N, C-alpha and C positions, 0 to 999 in steps of 0.2 A: 278472330276475323270472320269465321263462318257465322258467328252470332250476329255481327254487324250486317253482313250480307243478307241474312235471313230477315232481320228487322227492316232493312231497307226495302226488301221485296214485299213485306207485309204492308209497309207504309205506301208503297207505290200502288198496291192493289186496293188501297183504301180510297174510294172516290171522293169522300168528304175531305180527306187530307189534301188530295191533289187540287180540288176546286178552291179550298180555302187558301192554299199557298199561291195558287195562280191569281186569285182575286186580290190577295194582299200585294203581290208583285205588280200587277197591272194598275191597281189604284195608286200605288206609290209612284210609278212611272208617269201616270197622268198628272199627279200632283206636281211632279217635277216640271213637266211640260207647261202646265197652266201657270205655275209660278214664274217660269222663265219668260213666258209671254207677257205676264203682268210687269215684270222687271223691265223688259224691252219697251213696253208702253210708257213706263215712267221715264225712261231715258229719252224717249221721243218727246214727251211733254216738256222735259227739261230743255231740250234743244229748241223747241218752239219758243219757250219763255226767254231763252238767251237771245234768240234772233230778234224777238220783239224789243227786248231791252236795248240791244245795240242799235236798232233802228230808231228808237226814241232818243238815244244819246246823239245819233247822227243828225237828227233834226235840230237839236240845240247847237250842235257843233257848227252848223251852217252859219249861225249868227255870231260866232265867236270873232273877236273877244267880247265877253260879257262883262259889263260893269257889275260891281257887287249887288246893286239893286236888282238887276235882271237875273243874275245867277241865284239870287235869293228865291225868285219865283221857280227856278229850275229845281232847287232843293225841296221846295214845297210840293211840287207836282210829280217829281221823278221818283218812282219806286225802284228799289234795288232788289233783285231776286236773291233769296237765300234758300238753300236746298240741303237737306240731310241726305247726302249721297249714300245709297244703299250698298251694302256688301253683297258679294256674290251669293252668300248663304241666305240672305234675306229673301231670295226668291223661293226658298224651300222652307224657311222658318220665319213666318210673318211676325210673330210675337205681338208687340203692341203698336206696330206701325199703322194699323187701321184705327187706333184709338187717339192718335195725336197727329197734329199737322207735321208733315215732313218737308213741305215747301211752302213758302209764303213770300211776301214782298214787304220791305220796310223803307221808310223815308226818314227825313231828319227831324220828325216830330217826336212827341213823347212815345217812348218805345212800349211801355206796358199796355197802353190803350190799344196800340196796333196789334200786339200779340193776343189781346183778349178778343179782337175782332176776327182772328184767324179761324178758318174752318177746321174742324176736328177730323178731317180725313173722310173716309168712306163710312158715313153714318149708317147707311143701310146694312152694312156688313158687321157692324159692331155687336148687335144682339146675338148673332149666330156664328160670327167669325168667318174664317175662310178655310177651305180645304187645302192644307199644306202638309208637307212631309212630317213636320213635328206633331201634328194632330194624329196622323196615322201611327207614328211611333209611340206617342205618349198614351193615347186612349184606346186605339184599336189593337195594337200589338198584344197587350195583356189579355184581351178577349181571345185573340188567336192562340196564345199560349194555353189558355184554359181549354179551348176546343181540342188542342193537340194532345194534352197530357193530363188534364184534370181527372177524367174518368178512365184513365188507362187501366188501372187495376180492376175496376168494375167491368170494363169491356173484356178483359182477359178472363175473368171469372165467368162472365156470361157466355163466352165462346167455348168454355170448357178446357182451354189451354193452360190456365194458370196452375191447376193442381199437378198437371204433368210436368210443366216447367219447374215449379217449385220443388218437386221431388227429385229433380236431377241436380240441384245445386245446394250447397250448404247454407247459403245466405240468400233468401228470397228477396230481402230488401235491397241487396246489392244488384240483383237481377233487374229489379224495377228501376233502380237508379241508372243502370246502363241504358235501359230503354228510353228513359227521359233524356239522358245525355245525347242520344242519337237524334231525337226530335229537336233538342236545343241546338245541336250542331247544324242540322239542316236549316233551321230558321236563321242561325247566324250567317250561314252561307248566303241565304236570300238577302239579308240585310246588307252584307258586304257588296252583293251584286247591285243593290239599290244605290249604295254610296258610289260605286264605280259608274253607274249609269248617270248619276249627277255630274260626275267629272266629264263624261262624254257629251251630255246634253246642255250643260251650262258652262259658265266661266269659272267654275270651281276648279281649284288645282289640287293635285295629290301632294299636299304639303303637310307641315306639322299640325295645322288646324284640322285637316281631314282625319289624321290619325287620332287626335284627341276626341273628336266627335265619334269616331268608330269605337274607341275604347269606352267612352261613357255609354254609348248605345248598347254595347254588348254587356256591360255591367248591369244596366237597367233590365235587359232581357234575362240575365241570370238571376237577378233579384226576384222577378216574377216566377221563374221556374222553381226557385226555392220556396216561394209562397205556395205554389200548387203542390210541391213535394210534401210540405207540412200537412196540407189538407188531405192528401192521399194517405199519409201515415196515420190519420185518424181512423181509417178503415170503415168509413160510413157509407151510406148509400149514395148513388149518383146524384139524386135530388138534393141531398144534404150538402154534398160537395159543391154543387153548382150554386146553391143559395148562399153558402158561406163565402165562396169566392166573389160572387156579385156584391155581397155586403161589404167585403173588404175593398173591392174596387170602387164602390160608391163612396166609402169613407175617404179613401185616398184621393179620389179624383174629384169629388164634389163637396163632401161635408167639410173636411179640413180647409180646402181652398176657399170655400164659401165663407166660413167663419173668419178666416184670415182677411178676406176681402172686405167684409163688413167692418172689421176693426180698423183696417187700413183707411177706409173712406172716412171714418170718424176722426182719425188722426190728421187727415189732410185739411179739414176745416175749410171747405170751399166757400162758405159764406163770408169768411174774413177776406178771402181773395177778392170776392166781388166788391166788398166794402172798400178795399184798397183802390180799386178802379174808380169808384165814385169819388174818393178823396182826390185822386189825380185830376179827374174832370173838373171838380169843383175849384181846385187851385187854378187850372187854366182859365176858367170862366171869370173867376174873381180878379185875375191879373189885369183884365181889361179895365176894371173900375178902380184899380189902385194907382198910386203915383208911379208911373213907368220909370221915371228918372231915378227915383229912390230905389226901386227894385233892381234897376240896372247897376247902380252904384254898389249895392249890396252884393250883386253877383260878381262884379269885378274884384271886390275885396276877397271873396271866397276863391276866385279863380284868377289870380293876378297874371297868369300867362296870356290872358286875352286883353290885358289893359293896353290901351292905345293912347296916342298923344292927345286926342280929343275924346274925352269920355262923355261929353254932353250929347244927348240925343238931339239931332238937328231937325228932325221932322216929327210929326204926330205919330207916324208909324216908322219903325226902324227894324230891319231884319235882325240886327244884332240883339235888340231887346226881345224880339219874338222867339228866336231860337234859344236864347238864354232862358226865357220863361219855360219853353218846352223842356229844356234840360232840367231845370229845377223841379218840374212836375214829376220827373223820374226820381230826383234826389229825395223828395219828401216821402216817397213811398218805398224807398230802397230798403228800409228796415222790415217793412211788411213783406216785400218780395223775398228777402233773405229768410224770413221766418217761414214763408210758404215753401220755399225751396227746401229748407231743413225738414219740414214736415213730410215732404215727398220722399226724401232720402230715408227718414226714420221709418216711414211706411214700408219702403222697400226692404229695409233691414228686418222689420217684423215678419214680413213674408218669408225672408230667408231663414229666419229662426223656426218658423212653423214648418218649413220645407224639410227640416231634419226628421219630421215624423211621417212624411209622405214621399215615397219614391216618385210619384207623379209630379208633385210640385217641384221636387228637386231637379228632375230632368227638364221640366218646363223652364225654370230659372236658368239652368245651365245652357240649354239650347238657345234661348233668347240672348244670352250673353255672347255665345259663340257667333251668332248672326248680327250682333249689335242692334237688336230690335227690342230691347227691354226698356224699363223706365229710366235706367241710368243713361242710356243713349239719348232718350228724349230730353232729359234734363241737360245733358251735355250740349245738345243742339240749341236749347234755349240760352245756356250760358254763352255759347259761341256767338249767338245772334247778338247778345248784349255787348260782347267784345267788338264785334263787327260794327255795331251801331256807334260805339265809341270811336272807332277808327274813322267812320264817315264824319262824325261830328268834328274830330280833330282836323281832318283834311279840309272840310269846307269852311270851318271857322277861321282858318288862316286867311281866307279871301275876304270874309265879311268883316272881321275885326281889324285887319290890317289894310283894308281898302285896296286889295289887289284885284286886277281884272282876271277873269277866267279865260285863258287863252285856248286855242285849239289843241295844243300839246298837253294841256292839263287834263283833258278828258281821258287820256291813256293812263293817267296816274290815279284815277278814281279807285279806291280799294274794292277788291272783289272778295266775295265770301267763299271760303274753302273749308268744308266740314272735315274735322279730324276725329275719327272714331276713337273710342276708349280702348287702350291696350291693357285690358284687365281680364285675366283668366281665372275661372273657378274650377278647373278640371280636377285638381287634387281634392278640393272640398267635396265635389260631387262623387268622386270615386270612393272617398272615405265614408261619406254618408250612405251610399248604396251598399258598401261593404258591411257597415254596421247593421243596416236593416237585414241584409242577407244572413249575417251571423246570428241575429236574433231569431230568425225563423229556422236556422240550422239547429240552434239550441232547443227550440220547441220540438223540432223533428226528432232530435236525439232523445229527449225526454219521453216523447210518445212512443218511440221504438222500444225503449226499455220497458215501458208499461205493457206494450203488446207482448213482449217476450215473457214478462212476469205473469 
């Protein structure tokens, strides 16, 4: 107990230690506040979008009941908002929300062309990202750990205390381990304080997810302390220790993620996705020059649920043919869409496999999944937009194909989009991954300690 008190007193007298911990804590709190402000702004934008949407529907509702010909115009011009509702943790862990659209509008036309015209979010922030809590934990915390413990032995030797301390104990390595554990414990306390501040300042709740994130974060912290412990066990100079740590940090934080990203982009084949969009547009344009009645008859054969008593097109332009043609433009590219979707999922799996070699990548994947801000969430959003578009098509086709007027009461039954997050956790995988990396460096440390004694 006296040893712990003595070490705490030494750390408190260390100005660099106090300033680093204070800067780390303040930066984390600012990231929480900025993230919460951004989340509130997103909710405000969503409210404005919903108010405008309801106002547009109210304008059409004034003219109700609408005959199918007039309601066809409504489906052509009326956009329906869709929104990937963020989780409370997304304010602190932005993940890939800056790289993909999280809110857009769709109408009854070909879906894939509409999705391709959707803005990709905050383009200005994509090259440098955003300051969020995950960035501080994933990239800055290892540097803080290095500053706190990497040159601990060298500093003790430089101060002249090490020879005196080592002479008073049987195992000097255990003494150094205790000193590192004290520094690790203090940092763990600060991280818990940050997580509790998130509960106070945001809508985050102290639930099971909070405890999972805390466990993963502390395991990641321990992993980096074990890495620094191995470097210290080499008993080299302070400059060598710093260079070796920075080299490992660069490999884990940039080299492995960069190689994985390059391979992932090749797997996704964006050129084929663009070609798919051209195919859809070409089908739409060519439909105007083909026999509309023949195309409509073929459509009714494939989709008999929309067959009506009179299957003959009565006018040169018929909304039934037009929306059937729009639907078929999605059908002809459905295979390419599925292939592109599969390539995205395979790309994500590749990144997960590479993450077994890097604690940085593993924590990034884990945190993004906790906050529902990863590629899986983005793809789930696109899948749910497709399901919602099908709901809109089914709802409105009942009026166009069965010659039903669109009454004032029917406006209340228009399908509404409601994003459902993926309930998938990788906590166990992350903890096992970090434990294996930690055990690897424990093994290296043990071997080096034996060599030092020999």
